[in-house]
C-alpha positions as CSV (number, residue, x, y, z in Angstrom):
1,M,23.9,61.7,-89.8
2,H,24.2,61.5,-85.9
3,K,27.1,59.6,-84.5
4,I,26.6,57.4,-81.0
5,Y,29.5,57.5,-79.6
6,P,30.8,54.3,-77.8
7,V,30.2,55.4,-74.2
8,L,26.9,57.4,-75.1
9,F,26.1,53.4,-76.7
10,Y,27.7,51.8,-73.0
11,L,25.2,54.2,-71.5
12,I,22.3,53.2,-72.5
13,F,23.0,49.6,-72.8
14,I,23.6,49.9,-69.2
15,Q,20.1,51.7,-68.6
16,G,18.3,49.2,-70.2
17,C,20.0,46.0,-68.2
18,S,19.0,47.8,-65.1
19,S,15.5,48.4,-65.7
20,E,14.8,44.6,-66.6
21,E,12.7,44.0,-63.0
22,K,13.9,40.5,-61.3
23,E,11.0,38.5,-60.0
24,T,10.6,39.2,-56.2
25,F,9.4,36.5,-53.4
26,D,9.5,36.8,-49.7
27,I,11.6,33.4,-49.8
28,A,13.8,31.1,-52.1
29,I,15.1,27.8,-50.7
30,L,17.9,27.1,-53.3
31,N,19.8,23.9,-54.5
32,G,17.5,21.6,-51.8
33,S,17.0,17.9,-52.8
34,T,13.4,17.7,-53.7
35,I,11.6,14.2,-53.2
36,D,8.8,13.3,-55.8
37,L,6.6,11.2,-53.6
38,I,5.3,9.8,-56.5
39,T,8.5,8.3,-58.6
40,G,10.9,8.6,-55.6
41,K,13.0,11.1,-57.8
42,I,15.5,13.6,-56.2
43,E,16.2,16.3,-57.9
44,P,18.1,19.8,-57.2
45,K,15.3,22.8,-57.8
46,D,15.0,26.0,-56.2
47,I,11.3,26.4,-54.9
48,F,10.1,29.9,-54.7
49,I,7.5,31.4,-52.2
50,S,5.2,34.2,-52.1
51,D,1.9,34.3,-50.0
52,G,2.2,31.3,-48.8
53,R,2.2,29.3,-52.0
54,I,4.7,28.1,-54.0
55,K,5.0,30.5,-57.0
56,K,7.7,29.1,-58.8
57,I,10.1,26.1,-58.7
58,L,13.1,25.4,-61.3
59,P,16.2,23.1,-61.6
60,S,19.1,24.8,-59.0
61,T,20.8,25.2,-62.5
62,A,18.5,27.7,-63.7
63,G,20.1,30.4,-62.8
64,L,16.8,33.0,-62.1
65,S,17.2,36.5,-61.4
66,F,15.1,37.1,-58.4
67,E,14.8,39.1,-55.3
68,A,13.6,37.4,-52.0
69,K,13.5,38.9,-48.4
70,E,14.2,35.5,-47.0
71,K,17.0,33.3,-48.8
72,I,17.6,29.5,-47.2
73,D,20.9,27.4,-48.7
74,A,19.4,23.9,-48.6
75,T,22.3,22.2,-50.3
76,E,22.6,18.7,-49.1
77,K,19.0,18.9,-47.9
78,F,16.2,16.8,-48.6
79,I,12.9,18.6,-49.2
80,L,9.0,16.9,-48.5
81,P,5.7,18.2,-47.9
82,G,5.0,19.1,-44.5
83,F,4.7,15.5,-42.6
84,W,0.9,15.0,-41.5
85,D,-0.1,13.1,-38.4
86,N,-3.2,11.7,-39.4
87,H,-4.7,10.4,-36.2
88,V,-4.1,12.6,-33.3
89,H,-6.5,13.8,-30.1
90,F,-7.0,16.7,-28.3
91,R,-9.0,15.8,-25.3
92,G,-9.1,15.8,-21.6
93,G,-11.6,18.5,-20.5
94,D,-11.4,21.9,-19.5
95,S,-8.4,21.1,-17.0
96,L,-6.0,19.9,-20.0
97,I,-6.8,22.6,-22.4
98,A,-3.1,23.9,-21.9
99,A,-1.5,20.7,-21.6
100,N,-3.2,19.9,-25.2
101,K,-2.1,23.1,-26.5
102,N,1.7,22.5,-25.6
103,F,1.4,19.8,-28.1
104,L,1.3,22.2,-31.0
105,N,4.6,22.7,-30.4
106,L,5.9,19.4,-30.5
107,F,4.1,18.5,-33.6
108,I,6.2,21.7,-35.4
109,A,9.3,20.8,-33.7
110,N,9.2,17.3,-35.4
111,G,8.2,18.6,-38.8
112,I,4.5,17.9,-38.8
113,T,2.5,21.2,-40.3
114,T,-1.1,19.5,-40.7
115,V,-2.8,17.5,-38.0
116,R,-6.1,15.1,-38.4
117,D,-8.1,15.5,-35.0
118,A,-9.9,12.4,-35.0
119,G,-12.6,13.4,-32.0
120,G,-12.5,14.9,-28.7
121,D,-14.0,17.1,-26.3
122,L,-12.0,20.6,-26.7
123,T,-14.0,21.5,-29.7
124,T,-14.1,25.6,-29.1
125,S,-10.8,25.4,-28.0
126,V,-9.5,23.2,-31.2
127,M,-11.2,25.5,-33.7
128,E,-9.8,29.0,-31.7
129,W,-6.1,27.1,-32.4
130,K,-6.7,26.7,-35.8
131,A,-7.9,30.0,-36.4
132,Q,-4.9,31.5,-35.0
133,I,-2.8,29.3,-36.6
134,A,-4.3,29.9,-39.9
135,S,-3.9,33.7,-39.1
136,E,-0.5,33.0,-38.3
137,K,-1.1,34.5,-35.0
138,L,-0.1,31.0,-33.3
139,I,3.0,28.7,-34.3
140,G,1.0,25.2,-34.8
141,P,0.3,22.8,-37.4
142,T,-2.9,23.5,-39.5
143,I,-5.7,21.5,-37.7
144,F,-8.3,19.0,-39.4
145,T,-11.1,18.1,-36.8
146,S,-13.7,16.0,-36.5
147,G,-15.2,17.9,-33.4
148,P,-17.2,15.5,-30.7
149,K,-17.6,11.4,-32.4
150,I,-20.6,9.9,-33.0
151,D,-21.4,7.3,-30.9
152,G,-24.5,5.4,-29.5
153,P,-25.9,6.5,-25.9
154,N,-23.9,6.5,-22.9
155,G,-20.9,6.3,-25.1
156,T,-17.3,5.9,-23.6
157,W,-15.8,9.6,-24.6
158,A,-16.6,12.6,-22.8
159,G,-18.5,15.0,-25.5
160,S,-19.6,12.6,-27.8
161,L,-22.9,12.9,-29.9
162,E,-25.3,10.8,-28.7
163,V,-27.9,8.8,-31.8
164,E,-30.3,6.5,-31.3
165,T,-32.7,7.3,-34.0
166,E,-32.7,9.1,-37.1
167,E,-33.6,12.4,-35.8
168,D,-30.4,12.3,-34.0
169,I,-28.7,11.1,-36.7
170,I,-30.0,14.2,-38.5
171,R,-29.2,16.6,-35.4
172,A,-25.8,15.1,-34.6
173,L,-24.6,16.5,-38.3
174,D,-26.7,19.6,-38.4
175,S,-24.5,20.3,-35.5
176,L,-21.0,19.5,-36.6
177,Q,-21.9,21.1,-40.4
178,S,-22.8,24.3,-38.0
179,I,-19.0,23.9,-36.3
180,P,-17.6,23.5,-39.4
181,T,-16.0,20.2,-39.1
182,D,-13.3,18.7,-41.6
183,F,-15.6,15.2,-41.9
184,V,-16.9,13.0,-39.2
185,K,-15.7,10.2,-36.4
186,L,-17.9,7.6,-35.6
187,Y,-17.3,5.3,-32.4
188,D,-18.3,2.0,-31.7
189,S,-18.7,1.5,-28.1
190,R,-22.4,2.5,-27.9
191,I,-23.9,2.7,-31.0
192,S,-26.3,0.1,-32.7
193,G,-25.2,-1.7,-36.3
194,D,-28.2,-0.2,-37.3
195,T,-28.0,3.6,-36.7
196,Y,-24.3,3.1,-37.4
197,L,-24.6,2.3,-41.3
198,K,-27.3,5.0,-40.8
199,T,-25.4,7.5,-39.5
200,I,-22.3,6.9,-42.5
201,S,-25.7,7.1,-45.3
202,E,-26.6,10.0,-44.5
203,A,-23.3,12.1,-44.0
204,E,-22.4,10.5,-47.2
205,N,-25.9,11.6,-48.9
206,R,-24.7,15.2,-47.5
207,N,-20.9,14.9,-49.2
208,L,-19.3,14.9,-45.6
209,I,-16.4,13.0,-45.2
210,T,-16.8,9.8,-42.8
211,S,-14.1,7.6,-40.8
212,G,-14.4,5.8,-37.9
213,H,-14.6,2.6,-35.5
214,M,-16.8,0.0,-36.8
215,P,-19.4,-2.1,-34.4
216,F,-18.4,-5.8,-34.1
217,T,-22.1,-6.2,-34.5
218,V,-22.1,-5.0,-38.2
219,E,-20.1,-6.8,-40.8
220,L,-16.8,-4.8,-43.0
221,D,-18.6,-4.7,-46.3
222,E,-22.0,-3.3,-45.0
223,T,-19.8,-0.7,-43.9
224,I,-18.2,0.1,-47.1
225,G,-21.4,-0.6,-48.8
226,A,-22.7,2.4,-46.5
227,G,-19.7,4.5,-47.9
228,I,-17.4,5.0,-45.2
229,D,-14.5,7.2,-46.4
230,A,-12.0,5.9,-43.8
231,I,-11.3,2.7,-41.3
232,E,-9.5,4.0,-38.0
233,H,-7.4,0.6,-37.0
234,L,-7.0,-2.7,-38.1
235,Y,-9.5,-4.7,-35.6
236,Y,-12.2,-4.1,-37.8
237,I,-9.9,-4.4,-41.2
238,M,-8.9,-8.0,-39.8
239,K,-12.8,-9.0,-39.4
240,G,-13.7,-8.4,-42.8
241,C,-10.6,-11.1,-43.4
242,S,-12.2,-13.9,-41.9
243,S,-13.9,-16.6,-42.9
244,A,-16.3,-16.7,-40.2
245,E,-17.0,-13.2,-39.8
246,E,-20.7,-14.0,-40.8
247,E,-20.8,-16.3,-37.5
248,I,-18.5,-13.9,-35.3
249,T,-20.5,-11.3,-35.9
250,Q,-24.4,-13.1,-35.0
251,Q,-22.2,-14.3,-31.6
252,L,-21.7,-10.7,-30.8
253,V,-25.5,-9.3,-31.5
254,E,-26.2,-12.2,-29.1
255,K,-23.7,-11.1,-26.7
256,K,-22.6,-14.6,-26.2
257,I,-18.9,-13.2,-26.7
258,G,-17.2,-9.5,-26.8
259,F,-14.8,-7.4,-28.8
260,W,-11.9,-8.8,-26.9
261,D,-12.9,-12.9,-27.3
262,A,-13.5,-12.4,-30.9
263,M,-9.7,-11.5,-31.6
264,P,-7.9,-15.0,-31.2
265,V,-10.8,-16.5,-33.2
266,L,-10.7,-13.8,-35.9
267,M,-7.1,-14.3,-36.1
268,T,-6.9,-18.1,-36.5
269,T,-9.7,-18.0,-39.1
270,Y,-8.3,-15.1,-41.4
271,Q,-8.2,-16.2,-45.0
272,D,-6.3,-15.5,-47.7
273,S,-9.1,-15.6,-50.6
274,T,-11.4,-13.9,-48.0
275,A,-8.7,-10.8,-47.1
276,Q,-7.8,-10.1,-51.0
277,K,-11.5,-9.8,-51.7
278,T,-12.0,-7.5,-48.6
279,F,-8.5,-5.5,-49.9
280,K,-10.2,-5.2,-53.3
281,D,-13.4,-3.7,-51.9
282,L,-11.6,-1.6,-49.7
283,K,-9.3,-0.2,-52.8
284,E,-12.2,0.1,-55.4
285,N,-14.4,2.0,-52.9
286,N,-11.3,4.3,-52.4
287,V,-11.5,3.8,-48.1
288,F,-8.4,4.8,-46.4
289,V,-6.9,2.8,-43.7
290,V,-5.1,3.5,-40.7
291,P,-3.0,1.5,-39.4
292,T,-1.9,2.9,-36.0
293,L,0.9,0.5,-35.5
294,H,2.9,2.3,-33.4
295,I,0.6,2.8,-30.5
296,G,-0.2,-0.9,-30.8
297,A,3.6,-1.6,-30.2
298,T,3.8,1.0,-27.2
299,L,0.8,-0.8,-25.5
300,S,1.2,-4.3,-26.1
301,Y,4.5,-4.1,-24.6
302,L,4.1,-2.0,-21.2
303,D,4.8,-5.1,-19.4
304,E,8.3,-5.0,-20.7
305,T,8.8,-1.8,-21.2
306,D,9.9,1.1,-18.6
307,H,9.2,4.3,-20.0
308,T,9.9,6.6,-17.1
309,S,13.5,8.0,-18.5
310,D,11.5,8.8,-21.9
311,T,12.8,11.8,-23.4
312,Y,9.6,13.1,-24.4
313,L,7.7,12.4,-21.1
314,Q,9.2,15.7,-19.9
315,Y,6.8,17.3,-22.6
316,V,3.7,15.7,-20.5
317,S,1.8,17.4,-18.0
318,D,0.9,15.7,-14.9
319,G,-2.8,15.6,-15.7
320,I,-1.8,13.9,-19.2
321,K,-0.1,11.5,-17.5
322,K,-2.9,10.4,-15.1
323,T,-4.7,9.8,-18.0
324,Y,-2.0,7.0,-18.8
325,L,-2.7,5.5,-15.9
326,G,-5.9,3.5,-17.0
327,R,-4.2,1.8,-19.9
328,I,-1.4,0.9,-17.7
329,N,-3.1,-0.2,-14.9
330,R,-5.4,-2.7,-17.7
331,A,-1.7,-3.9,-18.7
332,M,-0.2,-4.7,-15.4
333,Q,-3.1,-6.6,-14.4
334,S,-3.8,-8.7,-17.6
335,S,-3.3,-12.5,-17.4
336,E,0.0,-14.0,-19.2
337,Q,-2.4,-15.4,-21.7
338,Q,-3.8,-11.5,-22.6
339,I,-0.5,-10.4,-22.9
340,K,0.8,-13.1,-24.9
341,D,-2.7,-12.7,-27.1
342,R,-2.2,-8.6,-27.2
343,K,1.5,-9.3,-28.5
344,E,0.4,-11.9,-31.4
345,L,-2.1,-9.6,-32.5
346,Q,0.2,-6.7,-32.8
347,R,2.4,-9.3,-35.1
348,F,-0.4,-9.9,-36.9
349,F,-1.2,-6.9,-37.5
350,G,2.5,-6.0,-38.9
351,I,1.6,-8.7,-41.8
352,L,-2.0,-7.1,-42.2
353,T,-0.9,-3.7,-42.9
354,K,2.0,-5.4,-45.7
355,S,-0.6,-6.8,-47.1
356,L,-3.1,-4.0,-47.1
357,N,-0.4,-1.9,-48.7
358,D,0.7,-4.7,-51.3
359,S,-2.8,-5.3,-52.7
360,G,-3.0,-0.9,-52.8
361,V,-5.2,0.1,-50.3
362,Q,-4.3,3.4,-49.3
363,L,-3.0,3.7,-45.8
364,L,-3.1,6.7,-43.9
365,A,0.3,7.5,-40.9
366,G,-1.3,8.2,-37.8
367,S,0.0,8.2,-34.4
368,D,-3.1,7.9,-32.1
369,S,-1.3,11.0,-29.6
370,G,-2.9,12.5,-27.1
371,A,-4.1,12.4,-23.6
372,Y,-5.4,8.5,-22.3
373,N,-2.8,7.0,-25.3
374,S,-0.3,6.2,-22.4
375,Y,3.5,6.8,-24.0
376,T,2.3,7.6,-27.5
377,Y,3.5,10.9,-27.4
378,P,2.3,13.9,-30.0
379,G,5.1,14.7,-32.7
380,I,7.9,12.0,-32.2
381,S,4.9,9.4,-32.7
382,L,4.2,9.8,-36.3
383,H,7.9,9.1,-36.8
384,K,7.6,6.1,-35.0
385,E,4.6,5.1,-37.0
386,L,6.7,5.4,-40.2
387,Q,9.4,3.7,-38.8
388,E,6.9,0.7,-37.8
389,M,5.5,0.6,-41.8
390,V,9.2,0.3,-43.3
391,K,9.8,-2.5,-40.4
392,E,6.9,-4.5,-41.8
393,G,8.9,-4.4,-45.3
394,I,6.8,-1.2,-46.7
395,P,9.5,0.9,-48.8
396,P,10.4,4.0,-47.3
397,L,8.7,5.8,-50.2
398,E,5.4,3.9,-49.7
399,A,5.4,4.7,-46.1
400,L,6.0,8.8,-46.9
401,R,3.1,8.9,-48.9
402,T,1.2,7.8,-46.4
403,S,1.8,11.0,-44.6
404,A,1.1,14.4,-46.1
405,F,0.3,13.0,-49.9
406,N,-2.6,10.7,-49.0
407,G,-3.7,12.5,-46.1
408,S,-4.2,15.4,-48.6
409,K,-6.1,12.9,-50.8
410,F,-8.3,11.7,-48.1
411,L,-9.5,14.9,-47.1
412,K,-9.7,16.2,-50.6
413,K,-7.5,18.7,-50.1
414,D,-4.7,17.2,-52.8
415,T,-5.2,20.3,-55.2
416,D,-4.1,22.8,-52.3
417,I,-1.6,21.0,-50.3
418,G,0.3,17.9,-50.1
419,S,3.3,17.7,-52.6
420,I,5.5,20.3,-53.6
421,A,4.0,21.6,-56.8
422,E,3.3,25.1,-58.2
423,G,0.2,27.0,-56.7
424,K,-0.2,25.1,-53.3
425,I,0.5,25.9,-50.1
426,S,4.2,26.0,-48.8
427,D,4.1,23.6,-45.9
428,L,7.5,22.1,-46.2
429,V,10.4,20.2,-44.1
430,L,13.8,20.0,-44.7
431,L,15.8,17.1,-43.4
432,E,19.3,16.6,-43.0
433,A,19.6,13.1,-44.9
434,N,17.9,11.1,-47.5
435,P,14.6,9.2,-45.7
436,L,14.5,6.9,-48.8
437,E,17.5,5.5,-47.8
438,D,16.5,5.4,-43.6
439,I,13.3,6.0,-42.8
440,S,14.6,7.3,-39.5
441,N,16.1,10.1,-41.2
442,T,12.9,12.0,-41.2
443,Q,13.6,13.0,-37.6
444,K,16.6,15.0,-39.0
445,V,14.8,18.1,-39.5
446,F,16.8,21.4,-40.3
447,S,13.8,23.5,-40.9
448,V,10.2,23.8,-41.2
449,I,8.4,26.5,-43.7
450,K,4.5,26.9,-42.5
451,G,3.3,29.0,-45.4
452,N,5.3,31.9,-45.1
453,V,7.2,31.2,-41.7
454,I,10.6,29.9,-41.5
455,L,11.6,27.7,-38.8
456,D,15.2,26.6,-38.1
457,K,17.1,24.7,-36.0
458,A,17.1,27.4,-33.1
459,E,14.1,28.2,-33.2
460,L,12.4,24.6,-33.6
461,Q,14.4,23.4,-30.4
462,K,13.0,26.7,-28.7
463,L,9.2,25.2,-29.3
464,L,11.2,22.2,-27.7
465,D,12.0,24.1,-24.9
466,D,9.3,25.7,-24.8
467,A,7.1,22.7,-24.4
468,L,9.2,21.5,-21.5
469,V,6.7,21.0,-18.4
470,R,8.0,22.6,-15.3
């Protein structure tokens, strides 16, 4: 009978242990406080990433044996899905292509890993940036774009697709699908009510996602019935909450009053029972609403606020600043009554946003940042939007949901992105303080994970430095 001596047994045991393969990952984020955007629960987790996706999430006490190319000590850091800005614009013509591209740095530096471009005239450039970002040749947020807006003949915005007949609608949607864009954005400057509703219906027949303004010659329930998926801004929601919507609509059809004339009347005819029915319709039809409170607050107080020393003005080119002048001049030339009405409307919109949220209507946080939208800066304005929501009484957790969580649901990307879960794209932001305690803590970005790319504080600062207009 052979004997196994103790030393030989020990060598065999060691060899067996060393042959156990450790799990390998590209990135390991250790000991971070992960925030569940559904429950609000905060738990210490280790997150393991490879090939730009979350491969494994374990309690920090699990003690997984692993190897990773990069390790991040996330002790005392709070982890969220990378923020989404659900309403931005890349626009202004060829002379402002470089200025718009500069905005990409500002988004990432603010922890915004995805943006929804709600219409512009730089589609060729935007599609190039989108592809370069996807292949990690360019640092920037994932871009979901509508491409050019759809409007009527001689629409306000350059590059819009003009529709007047059913043939025009087919050509416009064919054009957007050939790009291809990620959703369809409708605008209300020249489009007729009938053509607007037909465009939504045709887009829905093609299973395209639609969002937009609404001509005031149309009632909100008609727009919901046609199949709109999101309403941009609150003017149109307010219209659907008025007990006099039908009469006001008819006055607009007959051109007895204009858009801005209707605002005070709509406010004074707001009726809670009508509003509750509207909220119910929005919720049951899964229509998202983009309040854009921050830009409203900014523009409403242009007569009082001096923006010349704004920190973010240093990232804005002279060309972009020139586009700000239109709104600035209109504000300065407004009558006292117009200024008063605008501020009252902004206060009303804050209350309306809280009511929508309380009724279970899904909100999207969007800044409306970009050229022509004075002092509404890319990046930082998304954080200001979240702060506006919380100021109106929306709990921080629910405000946070309106960014990545709801944004991914609206674009039907939530099986792939928008929350922290195994298998999902690893777009993450690490914060230095808890945003559930103070929503302004969303600005305290420690690092950003974009797929397989790690951007620490020094690299995020470099993005800001590189974005300075010299």
